[in-house]
C-alpha positions as CSV (number, residue, x, y, z in Angstrom):
1,M,-176.5,-142.8,52.7
2,L,-174.9,-145.3,54.7
3,H,-173.2,-146.5,51.5
4,S,-172.9,-142.9,50.4
5,I,-171.0,-142.3,54.1
6,K,-168.5,-145.6,53.9
7,L,-167.6,-144.3,50.0
8,K,-166.2,-141.0,51.3
9,I,-164.4,-142.9,54.1
10,A,-162.7,-145.1,51.7
11,V,-161.6,-142.0,49.5
12,I,-159.9,-140.1,52.1
13,L,-158.4,-143.1,53.6
14,F,-157.1,-143.8,50.0
15,G,-156.1,-140.3,49.6
16,V,-153.9,-140.5,52.9
17,L,-152.2,-143.5,51.5
18,L,-151.3,-142.0,48.0
19,I,-150.0,-138.5,49.7
20,T,-147.9,-139.8,52.9
21,Q,-144.4,-139.7,52.4
22,F,-142.4,-142.2,54.7
23,S,-139.7,-140.9,57.1
24,F,-136.9,-143.4,57.7
25,A,-136.1,-141.7,61.3
26,Q,-138.8,-140.4,63.8
27,E,-138.4,-139.4,67.4
28,K,-141.9,-140.8,68.7
29,R,-142.2,-144.4,68.0
30,L,-144.6,-145.3,66.2
31,K,-147.8,-147.5,67.1
32,R,-148.3,-150.5,66.4
33,P,-152.0,-151.4,64.8
34,S,-154.1,-152.4,67.8
35,G,-156.8,-155.1,66.1
36,R,-156.2,-157.2,63.2
37,V,-157.7,-156.4,59.5
38,G,-159.1,-160.1,59.1
39,I,-156.6,-160.0,55.5
40,P,-153.9,-163.1,56.4
41,N,-151.5,-161.4,54.3
42,V,-152.0,-157.9,55.3
43,D,-152.0,-158.9,59.2
44,S,-149.2,-161.2,58.7
45,F,-147.2,-158.5,56.8
46,V,-148.0,-155.6,59.6
47,N,-146.7,-158.0,62.5
48,E,-143.5,-159.3,60.8
49,S,-143.1,-155.5,60.2
50,F,-143.1,-154.0,63.7
51,D,-141.8,-157.3,64.9
52,L,-138.4,-156.2,63.3
53,Y,-139.4,-152.2,64.3
54,D,-139.6,-153.0,68.0
55,K,-136.0,-154.7,67.9
56,V,-134.7,-152.0,66.1
57,Y,-135.7,-149.0,67.6
58,A,-135.0,-150.4,71.0
59,Y,-131.0,-150.8,69.9
60,D,-131.4,-147.1,68.2
61,N,-132.7,-146.0,71.5
62,Y,-128.7,-147.8,73.0
63,A,-127.0,-145.9,70.1
64,Q,-129.0,-142.4,71.2
65,E,-127.5,-143.2,74.5
66,D,-123.7,-143.9,73.8
67,Q,-124.8,-147.5,75.0
68,P,-122.1,-150.3,73.3
69,L,-123.5,-152.8,71.2
70,D,-121.7,-156.7,71.3
71,E,-121.2,-158.9,68.7
72,D,-124.3,-160.6,69.4
73,D,-126.3,-157.4,68.7
74,Y,-124.2,-156.8,66.2
75,E,-125.0,-160.2,64.1
76,V,-128.8,-159.5,65.3
77,L,-128.4,-156.0,63.2
78,I,-127.4,-158.0,60.4
79,D,-130.2,-160.9,60.2
80,T,-132.5,-157.6,60.5
81,V,-131.8,-155.9,57.5
82,E,-132.1,-159.3,55.1
83,D,-135.3,-159.7,57.4
84,S,-136.9,-156.1,56.4
85,E,-135.7,-156.4,52.9
86,N,-137.4,-159.8,52.8
87,V,-140.5,-158.7,54.5
88,L,-141.0,-155.5,52.4
89,T,-140.9,-157.7,49.2
90,T,-144.3,-159.4,50.7
91,A,-146.0,-156.0,50.5
92,P,-147.4,-156.9,46.7
93,D,-149.2,-160.0,47.4
94,A,-151.0,-157.9,50.6
95,I,-151.9,-155.4,48.4
96,S,-153.1,-157.5,46.1
97,D,-155.5,-159.0,48.7
98,I,-157.0,-155.8,49.8
99,K,-158.5,-155.3,46.4
100,G,-161.4,-157.7,47.2
101,A,-162.3,-157.0,50.5
102,N,-164.9,-154.4,51.4
103,I,-164.7,-150.6,51.1
104,L,-164.3,-150.4,54.9
105,K,-161.7,-153.4,55.0
106,Q,-160.0,-151.6,52.8
107,G,-159.6,-148.5,54.2
108,K,-158.3,-150.0,57.6
109,A,-155.8,-152.3,55.2
110,T,-154.2,-149.3,53.8
111,L,-153.6,-147.7,56.3
112,Q,-152.2,-150.6,58.4
113,M,-149.9,-151.0,55.3
114,N,-148.8,-147.7,55.5
115,R,-147.5,-147.7,59.1
116,A,-146.0,-150.7,58.3
117,K,-143.8,-149.9,55.6
118,K,-143.0,-146.9,57.3
119,A,-141.7,-149.3,59.8
120,L,-139.7,-151.8,57.4
121,K,-137.8,-148.2,55.9
122,Y,-137.1,-147.4,59.1
123,S,-135.9,-150.8,60.2
124,V,-133.9,-150.9,57.2
125,K,-132.1,-147.4,57.6
126,T,-131.7,-147.3,60.9
127,A,-130.0,-151.0,61.3
128,K,-127.8,-150.6,58.5
129,K,-126.3,-146.9,60.2
130,I,-126.1,-148.3,63.7
131,L,-123.5,-151.1,61.9
132,S,-122.0,-148.7,59.8
133,E,-121.1,-146.4,63.2
134,K,-119.7,-149.5,65.1
135,K,-117.4,-150.0,62.0
136,K,-116.5,-146.6,62.5
137,N,-115.9,-146.8,66.3
138,D,-113.9,-149.8,65.7
139,K,-111.8,-148.6,63.1
140,E,-110.9,-145.7,65.2
141,T,-110.2,-147.9,68.9
142,T,-108.2,-149.8,66.2
143,E,-106.3,-147.0,65.1
144,N,-105.5,-145.5,68.8
145,E,-104.2,-148.5,69.7
146,I,-101.5,-148.2,67.0
147,S,-98.1,-146.2,67.0
148,H,-98.4,-142.8,66.5
149,N,-96.0,-142.6,63.1
150,D,-98.2,-146.0,61.7
151,R,-101.7,-144.4,62.9
152,N,-100.5,-141.0,60.6
153,A,-99.1,-143.3,58.3
154,Q,-102.7,-145.2,58.1
155,K,-105.4,-144.2,55.4
156,P,-108.5,-143.6,57.4
157,I,-111.7,-145.2,56.3
158,S,-113.6,-143.4,54.2
159,D,-117.7,-143.0,53.7
160,K,-117.7,-145.3,50.7
161,E,-115.4,-148.0,52.3
162,V,-117.7,-148.1,55.5
163,S,-121.1,-148.6,52.9
164,A,-119.1,-151.4,51.2
165,I,-117.5,-153.6,54.8
166,T,-121.9,-153.6,55.4
167,E,-122.4,-154.7,52.6
168,L,-119.8,-157.4,52.8
169,E,-121.4,-158.0,56.3
170,I,-124.6,-158.9,55.5
171,Y,-123.1,-162.0,53.6
172,S,-121.2,-162.5,56.2
173,K,-122.0,-166.2,56.4
174,Y,-121.7,-167.0,52.4
175,D,-119.3,-169.8,52.3
176,F,-118.8,-170.0,48.3
177,V,-115.7,-169.9,46.6
178,P,-115.8,-170.0,42.8
179,G,-113.6,-172.1,40.7
180,N,-110.2,-170.9,39.6
181,K,-110.3,-171.7,36.1
182,L,-113.2,-170.0,33.8
183,L,-114.8,-173.0,31.6
184,I,-117.8,-171.1,29.9
185,T,-119.3,-168.0,31.0
186,D,-122.4,-166.5,29.2
187,D,-124.1,-163.1,29.4
188,F,-126.0,-163.2,26.0
189,S,-124.2,-159.7,24.9
190,L,-122.8,-161.5,21.5
191,D,-126.5,-162.7,20.6
192,H,-129.9,-161.4,19.4
193,L,-132.5,-160.2,21.1
194,G,-135.5,-163.1,20.3
195,D,-132.6,-165.7,19.2
196,F,-131.6,-168.7,20.8
197,P,-128.2,-168.2,22.4
198,S,-125.7,-169.8,20.4
199,K,-123.6,-171.4,23.4
200,W,-126.8,-173.5,24.5
201,N,-128.5,-176.5,23.2
202,T,-132.3,-177.6,23.5
203,N,-134.9,-180.1,22.8
204,G,-136.8,-177.1,23.2
205,T,-137.3,-173.6,22.7
206,G,-136.4,-170.3,24.3
207,E,-135.1,-166.6,23.4
208,L,-133.3,-163.9,24.8
209,T,-134.9,-160.9,25.8
210,M,-134.3,-157.4,27.2
211,I,-135.4,-156.4,31.3
212,N,-133.6,-153.5,33.0
213,D,-130.9,-153.2,30.6
214,T,-129.8,-157.0,31.2
215,K,-130.4,-159.5,28.4
216,W,-132.1,-162.4,30.0
217,F,-133.0,-166.0,28.1
218,K,-136.4,-166.4,28.9
219,L,-136.7,-170.7,29.7
220,A,-139.7,-172.6,28.5
221,G,-141.5,-175.4,29.9
222,K,-140.6,-178.8,28.8
223,S,-137.8,-178.2,27.8
224,V,-134.2,-178.8,28.6
225,Y,-131.4,-176.5,28.7
226,I,-127.8,-177.7,28.2
227,P,-124.9,-175.2,27.7
228,D,-121.6,-176.0,25.7
229,L,-118.9,-176.8,27.8
230,P,-115.5,-176.8,26.0
231,S,-115.1,-180.4,28.0
232,N,-117.1,-183.1,30.2
233,L,-116.8,-181.4,33.6
234,P,-114.2,-181.8,36.1
235,E,-114.7,-184.1,39.8
236,E,-114.7,-180.8,41.2
237,Y,-116.6,-177.5,39.6
238,T,-118.8,-174.6,40.6
239,V,-121.5,-173.2,38.9
240,E,-123.7,-169.5,39.2
241,F,-126.2,-168.2,37.6
242,D,-129.0,-164.8,37.6
243,M,-132.4,-166.4,37.9
244,L,-135.5,-164.3,37.6
245,T,-139.0,-166.2,38.0
246,V,-142.3,-164.4,37.9
247,V,-145.2,-166.3,39.1
248,D,-147.8,-166.2,41.6
249,K,-150.6,-167.7,43.7
250,K,-151.8,-170.0,41.4
251,T,-148.5,-171.6,40.3
252,S,-148.7,-175.0,40.5
253,S,-147.1,-176.6,43.4
254,Q,-145.0,-179.0,41.2
255,A,-143.4,-176.0,39.3
256,K,-139.6,-176.2,39.9
257,L,-136.8,-174.9,38.3
258,E,-134.7,-178.5,38.2
259,I,-130.6,-178.9,38.0
260,W,-129.4,-182.0,36.5
261,L,-125.8,-183.2,36.6
262,E,-125.7,-186.4,34.5
263,D,-123.5,-188.8,32.6
264,N,-124.5,-187.8,29.0
265,N,-124.9,-184.3,27.2
266,M,-127.9,-185.1,25.4
267,F,-131.1,-186.3,26.0
268,N,-131.6,-189.3,27.3
269,K,-132.4,-191.0,30.4
270,A,-129.5,-191.2,32.5
271,N,-127.9,-193.9,34.0
272,N,-126.1,-192.0,36.6
273,M,-127.2,-188.3,38.1
274,A,-128.1,-186.3,40.6
275,K,-131.0,-183.3,40.5
276,V,-132.0,-180.7,42.5
277,E,-135.8,-179.1,42.3
278,I,-135.7,-175.5,43.2
279,P,-139.4,-174.6,44.1
280,L,-141.4,-172.0,42.8
281,C,-144.5,-172.7,44.3
282,M,-146.4,-169.2,46.3
283,F,-149.1,-170.8,47.8
284,I,-147.6,-173.3,50.1
285,D,-144.0,-174.1,51.3
286,I,-142.3,-176.6,49.4
287,G,-139.0,-177.4,50.1
288,F,-136.0,-178.4,47.8
289,I,-136.3,-181.8,46.6
290,I,-133.0,-183.6,46.2
291,E,-132.4,-187.4,44.0
292,N,-130.2,-189.1,42.1
293,R,-129.9,-192.9,40.7
294,I,-126.3,-195.0,40.4
295,E,-126.3,-197.5,37.9
296,G,-130.2,-196.7,37.1
297,E,-131.6,-197.3,40.6
298,R,-132.7,-194.0,43.0
299,V,-130.6,-194.0,45.5
300,I,-131.4,-190.6,47.6
301,R,-134.5,-188.7,47.3
302,N,-135.3,-186.2,49.9
303,E,-136.7,-182.8,50.8
304,V,-134.9,-180.1,52.1
305,E,-137.4,-177.8,53.9
306,K,-136.3,-174.2,52.9
307,D,-139.1,-171.5,52.1
308,I,-138.0,-169.4,49.5
309,R,-141.1,-167.8,48.5
310,N,-140.6,-164.3,50.1
311,I,-137.6,-164.2,47.2
312,L,-139.4,-165.3,44.2
313,S,-140.6,-161.9,43.3
314,Q,-137.0,-161.3,42.9
315,E,-133.6,-161.3,41.3
316,N,-131.4,-163.6,42.7
317,H,-127.9,-165.3,42.4
318,V,-127.6,-169.4,42.6
319,A,-124.6,-170.4,43.6
320,I,-123.4,-174.4,43.3
321,A,-120.2,-175.9,44.2
322,V,-119.6,-179.8,43.7
323,N,-116.4,-181.4,45.3
324,G,-116.2,-184.9,44.3
325,K,-119.9,-186.4,45.6
326,R,-120.8,-183.6,47.5
327,F,-123.1,-181.3,46.3
328,R,-124.1,-177.2,48.2
329,M,-126.2,-174.7,46.5
330,W,-126.6,-171.3,47.5
331,I,-129.3,-168.7,47.0
332,N,-127.9,-165.2,47.2
333,E,-126.2,-165.3,50.9
334,N,-127.9,-168.4,52.0
335,K,-126.8,-171.9,51.7
336,V,-130.1,-174.2,50.8
337,V,-129.0,-177.9,50.3
338,D,-125.5,-179.0,51.4
339,V,-125.5,-183.3,50.9
340,P,-122.5,-184.9,51.7
341,R,-123.0,-187.9,49.0
342,L,-125.3,-186.6,46.5
343,V,-123.3,-186.5,42.9
344,P,-122.0,-190.3,41.6
345,E,-119.7,-190.5,39.5
346,N,-119.0,-190.5,35.5
347,I,-121.2,-186.9,35.4
348,V,-120.0,-185.1,32.6
349,S,-122.8,-182.0,31.9
350,F,-125.0,-179.7,33.4
351,K,-128.5,-179.3,32.3
352,I,-131.3,-177.0,33.6
353,H,-135.3,-178.0,32.9
354,P,-138.1,-175.9,33.9
355,R,-141.0,-178.5,34.7
356,D,-144.9,-177.8,35.5
357,I,-144.9,-173.7,34.6
358,R,-147.8,-172.5,32.6
359,D,-146.6,-171.1,29.5
360,G,-147.7,-167.5,28.8
361,T,-148.4,-166.5,32.3
362,D,-145.1,-168.3,34.6
363,E,-141.9,-167.2,33.4
364,I,-138.2,-167.9,34.1
365,Y,-135.2,-166.0,33.0
366,I,-131.2,-166.8,33.6
367,T,-128.4,-164.5,32.8
368,N,-124.7,-164.7,33.5
369,L,-123.9,-168.6,33.8
370,K,-120.3,-169.6,34.9
371,I,-118.8,-172.5,34.8
372,A,-115.7,-172.9,36.7
373,E,-113.1,-175.9,37.4
374,G,-112.8,-175.6,41.4
375,G,-111.4,-177.7,43.8
376,I,-107.9,-176.2,44.2
377,D,-106.5,-175.2,48.1
378,L,-106.1,-171.9,48.1
379,R,-104.0,-171.9,51.6
380,N,-101.7,-174.9,50.0
381,Q,-101.2,-172.7,46.7
382,L,-100.1,-170.0,48.8
383,L,-97.5,-171.7,50.6
384,E,-96.4,-174.3,48.5
385,H,-96.0,-172.3,45.4
386,G,-95.9,-168.6,46.5
387,K,-99.1,-167.5,44.1
388,F,-102.8,-167.4,44.1
389,S,-105.1,-166.5,41.2
390,T,-109.2,-165.7,41.4
391,T,-111.7,-165.0,39.6
392,G,-113.8,-164.6,42.2
393,I,-113.6,-161.3,43.8
394,L,-116.0,-159.6,41.7
395,F,-116.0,-155.9,41.1
396,N,-119.0,-153.5,39.6
397,S,-118.9,-153.1,35.8
398,G,-115.1,-150.1,35.5
399,S,-115.5,-150.1,39.4
400,D,-113.2,-150.8,42.4
401,K,-116.2,-151.9,44.3
402,I,-116.7,-154.9,45.6
403,K,-119.8,-157.2,45.3
404,P,-120.8,-158.8,48.4
405,E,-121.0,-161.9,46.9
406,S,-116.9,-162.0,46.5
407,Y,-117.0,-162.5,50.6
408,G,-116.3,-166.2,50.3
409,V,-113.1,-165.7,48.5
410,L,-112.2,-163.1,50.8
411,K,-112.4,-164.8,54.2
412,E,-110.6,-168.0,52.8
413,I,-107.6,-165.4,51.7
414,A,-108.0,-163.9,55.5
415,N,-108.2,-167.0,57.1
416,T,-104.9,-167.7,55.6
417,L,-103.6,-165.0,56.8
418,Q,-104.8,-165.2,59.9
419,Q,-103.5,-169.1,60.7
420,E,-100.0,-168.3,58.9
421,T,-98.4,-165.0,61.2
422,N,-95.7,-164.5,58.8
423,L,-97.0,-165.0,55.1
424,N,-97.7,-161.2,53.9
425,L,-98.8,-161.1,50.8
426,K,-98.6,-158.7,47.5
427,I,-102.7,-157.7,45.8
428,I,-101.9,-157.5,42.0
429,G,-105.0,-156.5,40.3
430,H,-105.8,-157.4,36.5
431,T,-108.1,-156.3,33.6
432,D,-109.0,-157.5,30.1
433,A,-107.7,-155.7,26.9
434,D,-111.1,-153.6,26.7
435,G,-111.0,-150.0,26.8
436,D,-108.1,-147.5,27.4
437,D,-104.6,-148.7,28.7
438,A,-104.1,-146.3,31.2
439,L,-107.4,-146.5,32.5
440,N,-107.0,-150.0,33.0
441,L,-103.9,-149.9,34.3
442,T,-105.4,-147.3,37.1
443,L,-108.8,-149.0,37.6
444,S,-106.1,-152.6,38.2
445,K,-104.6,-150.8,40.9
446,N,-107.5,-149.5,42.5
447,R,-109.0,-152.9,42.5
448,A,-105.6,-154.2,44.1
449,S,-106.5,-151.0,46.8
450,S,-110.0,-152.4,47.4
451,V,-109.2,-155.8,48.1
452,K,-106.3,-154.8,50.4
453,E,-108.9,-152.3,52.4
454,A,-112.0,-155.3,52.9
455,L,-109.3,-157.3,54.2
456,I,-108.2,-155.0,57.0
457,N,-111.6,-153.2,57.9
458,Q,-113.8,-156.7,57.5
459,F,-111.4,-159.5,58.6
460,N,-108.8,-157.4,60.7
461,I,-105.7,-158.1,58.9
462,D,-102.4,-155.9,59.7
463,N,-102.0,-153.3,56.9
464,K,-98.0,-154.1,57.1
465,R,-99.2,-157.6,56.0
466,L,-100.3,-156.4,52.9
467,F,-99.4,-154.8,49.2
468,T,-101.0,-153.7,46.4
469,E,-100.0,-153.2,42.4
470,G,-101.6,-153.0,39.2
471,K,-101.1,-154.2,36.2
472,G,-103.7,-153.4,33.8
473,E,-104.1,-155.8,30.6
474,T,-100.4,-156.0,30.2
475,E,-99.9,-159.7,31.8
476,P,-103.0,-161.9,29.9
477,I,-103.2,-165.2,31.2
478,D,-105.6,-166.1,28.5
479,N,-106.6,-164.6,24.6
480,N,-108.9,-161.4,25.0
481,N,-111.0,-162.7,21.7
482,T,-113.6,-164.5,24.2
483,M,-115.6,-163.8,26.8
484,E,-114.0,-167.0,28.7
485,G,-110.2,-165.2,28.1
486,K,-111.4,-161.7,29.4
487,T,-112.9,-162.8,32.5
488,N,-110.0,-165.0,33.2
489,N,-107.8,-162.2,32.4
490,R,-109.7,-159.9,34.7
491,R,-108.4,-161.4,38.4
492,V,-106.8,-160.4,41.3
493,E,-103.2,-162.2,42.3
494,F,-102.3,-162.8,45.8
495,I,-98.5,-163.4,45.4
496,K,-96.0,-164.0,48.8
497,V,-93.5,-161.4,50.0
């Protein structure tokens, strides 16, 4: 009889979870659960969710009472959006652990998870709303300080621009600037599914597969992968790629995706090398391992303490900048490695090596590889040569919406304008030759305008110092027959006026 009652209670509780609709805003404060469930992942998820919720709820009250937020509050809200979205990615682990508990504990855990998710959803939406409102208010304040004629001539900020600003703010700490001359790019669009990609070499195997309408290169364990560069790596360069991993709590603590920089283009042991190991273990905090060898002797091997377990189940963007001996790596907007003297001399190749993954269980995919020559000082280019061109300001395909990972380049340009108060710039958009000529011309004009608006609204650059023009596909700097050529042609140019 007692077992039957427990079963009915559990069924009712699961029913509540299924029919409950999450609400992003509530007039009455959500109550933090008073007791722990006894399932570590669930208790951690609930506590972290309500810690973030309490923080945002307080700011929401300030906003409703028209109490001003200062810049520190603004930074806290930006961090809270990121933290909330990261915590939300851990929900599947907590839910998985619920299944192994007894029926009553399952019911209690389910209700607490339901309430915690509601708190997180509220936190993300409310924080973004407050950030957008603050940006609007800042814009209105700036407009009120401008003379009547200038104010009438200035374009008001749109909802679309507010959204773009908020996304860029999340990347406000991102200082990665990609190289300006593309050496290789590969999104695998020219290769067939199931094949090994044509621009790569390996001592093992691998194949292309489709995930969510995107082609991904599935890597195999114990294999080394080398992209076919047109020449040896220069002294200064950048590497970018998207990474998708499928790992679980049984994945080895030694599972890594290793990045190798070596003195040969083959699969021989290198006398001079630098490597960084990206950890793929979920059940324990494993940091990034950095190592190098110079003339066959190990000089550096150390662990950099960064915990990325909460993002391993999502798609991530990896960016690397090598400037002489200095090595820096970012995952999404966060810098995870910065070592001033890691890279030896005589490095010629970039290699990827998955290690200690379970074939058929753990999965690693990459796409959108870009390697570009870098090292040109943007400020000096503008001041000494009067112009600068970059492929590092990225847009959604066929759109003028700037991707947030463009923040580093925009910040460099803004810093130059802020330091050189007499410098005015013309911003010129360029496209490749794909598509209709007239549409490309319009797109290039719109993209130049988007860059101008980002510099004005994000970095407070005076709009009188910026001019825009679009030239479509009319002034290519490379051929339009290769992916690398097309990417070099899709650029934004800045000219001193």
